[in-house]
C-alpha positions, -999 to 999 in steps of 0.1 A, spaced: -161 -100 300 -155 -124 271 -122 -122 252 -124 -121 214 -99 -150 208 -99 -145 170 -90 -108 174 -64 -117 200 -48 -142 176 -49 -118 146 -33 -90 167 -6 -114 180 1 -127 144 3 -91 131 29 -84 158 48 -115 150 49 -109 113 60 -73 118 88 -84 142 100 -115 125 87 -114 89 66 -140 71 92 -167 69 104 -166 105 69 -164 120 56 -197 134 22 -207 148 40 -215 180 52 -178 182 17 -165 175 2 -188 202 28 -176 227 22 -139 219 -16 -144 219 -14 -164 252 -35 -192 237 -28 -228 228 -17 -235 192 -49 -256 188 -70 -224 195 -54 -208 164 -64 -237 142 -101 -233 153 -100 -200 134 -73 -204 107 -63 -234 87 -27 -224 83 -1 -196 85 -10 -184 50 -46 -179 58 -37 -160 90 -12 -139 71 -38 -131 44 -63 -119 70 -37 -94 83 -28 -84 47 -65 -77 40 -67 -55 71 -36 -36 59 -51 -30 25 -84 -19 41 -65 5 63 -47 19 33 -80 25 15 -94 43 45 -64 66 46 -68 72 9 -105 80 12 -98 105 40 -75 124 15 -101 128 -12 -117 163 -11 -147 165 -35 -141 202 -42 -105 197 -52 -93 188 -87 -85 151 -95 -47 156 -97 -45 174 -64 -65 147 -47 -44 120 -64 -11 136 -53 -24 138 -17 -35 102 -18 -2 89 -31 18 110 -7 -2 98 23 -5 61 13 32 57 5 40 75 37 18 50 55 35 21 37 69 34 46 60 37 82 39 6 88 59 -21 106 46 -50 86 52 -33 52 87 -24 63 95 -59 74 80 -75 43 101 -51 21 133 -61 41 124 -98 39 119 -96 1 151 -77 -4 172 -99 19 157 -134 14 133 -131 -15 104 -148 3 76 -154 -23 49 -146 3 65 -113 11 66 -105 -26 30 -116 -31 19 -94 -1 36 -63 -14 22 -70 -49 -14 -73 -34 -9 -40 -16 3 -22 -47 -25 -39 -68 -51 -25 -44 -36 9 -46 -36 7 -84 -72 -3 -85 -80 26 -62 -63 51 -85 -78 35 -116 -113 38 -101 -109 75 -93 -92 82 -126 -121 66 -145 -145 89 -125 -123 119 -135 -123 108 -171 -161 105 -171 -164 140 -156 -141 154 -183 -114 164 -157 -88 141 -174 -83 132 -210 -97 97 -219 -73 69 -221 -66 34 -206 -71 40 -169 -52 8 -160 -20 19 -179 -23 55 -168 -27 45 -131 4 23 -134 25 51 -149 13 76 -123 22 54 -94 55 44 -109 64 81 -116 55 90 -80 75 61 -66 105 69 -88 105 105 -77 100 98 -40 122 68 -36 143 56 -65 156 91 -74 172 93 -39 195 64 -45 216 84 -70 206 120 -64 198 145 -37 162 139 -25 136 161 -40 113 180 -16 75 175 -17 69 207 -38 95 196 -64 79 162 -67 45 178 -70 58 201 -97 72 172 -118 40 152 -113 20 182 -125 43 187 -155 40 152 -167 3 145 -159 -15 178 -156 2 198 -183 19 171 -204 51 175 -222 37 187 -255 41 225 -260 9 243 -264 -2 250 -300 18 220 -314 
């Protein structure tokens, strides 16, 4: 049985980045975990950045697959969106690499950690924007700039699920859903105004 060396290296690198972060991971560590010579890594990847990017793209693909599983065609856009945000941000908060990158960014400010988290968030924003555009075209949602609206939706959700907890008692999922519904489904303008 032949061993897929490339996959073996990617799996070892993912483990190393999740354990040690981007900055502290070395090609020597990856080679040791993968049980291959360092030269073997360089037959597949030019440098640590290229290897890291491969793992980041897999993380983003996994996030999109999770989001796709949450979409139910018979449900309204906002209900689907809420489920997607809930599940994707739960995935991010539990994924070892995402956790380590967040810690590394907070503690050291590593530019590659910041770039990786920005790519993850950018992919999520594109995902929301695509589904928001479809909902606008169907008339489910009022027309507007889907890029801006997607950004505001994600920021509100993140603020209610994470940032709020720094100064206040955490909101439960139903309260978060209610606030999300108020601001996006119903809007703040009183009816008849």
